[in-house]
KOLVOFI-424278 format. One record per residue (C-alpha): residue in three letters; x, y, z. Coordinates in pm, whole numbers, padded with zeros to 5 digits, always signed. Layout:
<nupas>
ALAXYZ
...
</nupas>
This chain:
<nupas>
MET-00094-01768+01442
GLU-00182-01803+01809
GLY-00434-02077+01736
ILE-00170-02279+01557
SER+00130-02231+01784
ALA-00025-02196+02132
PRO-00106-02517+02320
TRP-00429-02372+02463
GLY-00664-02077+02429
ALA-00958-01921+02249
ALA-00774-01896+01916
LYS-00701-02270+01928
ALA-01067-02333+02019
ILE-01182-02141+01710
LEU-00966-02362+01488
ILE-01086-02677+01660
LEU-01450-02573+01625
GLY-01387-02481+01262
SER-01237-02823+01195
HIS-01558-02976+01334
ARG-01773-02753+01107
VAL-01927-02557+01395
PHE-01849-02261+01173
GLU-01648-02181+00861
VAL-01299-02037+00894
GLU-01184-01800+00622
THR-00868-01600+00565
SER-00696-01406+00291
GLU-00384-01485+00093
VAL-00219-01197+00281
VAL-00283-01347+00624
HIS-00207-01701+00510
ALA+00133-01592+00375
GLU+00208-01404+00700
VAL+00121-01710+00910
VAL+00329-01945+00694
GLY+00626-01707+00718
ALA+00591-01671+01095
LEU+00569-02049+01143
GLN+00876-02102+00928
ARG+01070-01837+01124
LYS+00982-02032+01440
GLY+01118-02347+01278
LEU+00777-02510+01238
ALA+00701-02714+00928
THR+00442-02587+00679
GLY+00488-02836+00394
SER+00216-03063+00260
SER+00273-03334+00524
SER+00300-03093+00821
ASP+00052-03053+01106
PHE-00017-02704+00969
ALA-00111-02840+00625
ARG-00328-03108+00787
LEU-00509-02843+00989
MET-00569-02634+00676
ARG-00722-02939+00506
GLU-00938-03024+00808
LEU-01061-02665+00824
ARG-01141-02667+00453
LEU-01001-02318+00481
SER-01146-02063+00240
ILE-00866-01835+00123
HIS-00974-01505-00030
PRO-00749-01345-00291
ARG-00486-01087-00212
PRO-00621-00738-00286
SER-00477-00562-00588
GLU-00235-00271-00550
ASP-00515-00039-00665
GLU-00752-00177-00398
VAL-00483-00129-00132
ARG-00422+00231-00249
LYS-00796+00301-00221
GLY-00794+00143+00126
ILE-00503+00363+00229
ALA-00691+00672+00112
GLN-01003+00565+00302
TYR-00871+00403+00621
LEU-00508+00505+00682
ALA-00601+00757+00951
LEU-00761+00471+01148
VAL-00508+00192+01095
ARG-00207+00185+01322
HIS+00029+00015+01075
ARG+00027+00066+00701
ALA+00131-00300+00665
ASP-00213-00399+00800
MET-00389-00229+00509
PRO-00389-00532+00272
VAL-00539-00744+00554
LEU-00810-00486+00617
VAL-00888-00437+00248
ALA-00914-00814+00198
ALA-01149-00842+00497
VAL-01370-00558+00373
ALA-01396-00731+00034
ALA-01473-01072+00190
ARG-01736-00936+00434
PRO-01691-01209+00697
ASP-01937-01250+00980
TRP-01647-01180+01217
LEU-01292-01051+01175
VAL-01102-01227+01451
SER-00774-01068+01551
GLY-00551-01123+01850
ASN-00431-00766+01818
PRO-00712-00525+01908
SER-00473-00228+01901
HIS-00444-00274+01522
PHE-00808-00344+01440
THR-00986-00104+01674
PRO-01353-00020+01731
GLU-01297+00285+01510
VAL-01181+00059+01226
ALA-01486-00161+01284
ARG-01723+00136+01264
ALA-01559+00276+00949
THR-01558-00058+00766
GLY-01878-00215+00896
LEU-01679-00521+01009
ARG-01745-00694+01340
ILE-01394-00713+01482
VAL-01331-00926+01789
THR-01052-01103+01971
PRO-01070-01483+01989
ALA-01182-01462+02354
HIS-01455-01210+02267
LEU-01588-01440+01996
MET-01597-01734+02239
ARG-01785-01520+02493
TYR-02029-01402+02224
LEU-02094-01763+02127
SER-02134-01842+02501
ILE-01829-02065+02493
SER-01600-01970+02779
GLU-01239-02070+02798
VAL-01168-02341+03050
PRO-00909-02224+03303
ARG-00567-02378+03260
ARG-00475-02661+03491
ARG-00190-02582+03723
</nupas>
């Protein structure tokens, strides 16, 4: 969401680099639906001719399927003690199934180091990923 709506920052850089095939950007149906809903609540267009739709095409975004109710129940049994919000469980279960190189989240209080250890996922913020890749954010002009 931040990469789409913010004018500047590491999340935006990830999307730009993804659109230039520096790396592949993936998401799940769960996250995609959340982003579309959030953009629409902000009054931003998401239809086929919108900037959002154009970005999705340029990214050649891979969208992984929504986990089944049974998969989410199993995830709740396994990870609920570690996850701050039950609503995050479908996102986590989808990520575990997809096994991405990196799970990038702007909310480290939801996807903590404990969650990373339990799931085997490498969970980072956008800025952490940029630092790992040795790509630092350029300071904002004032």
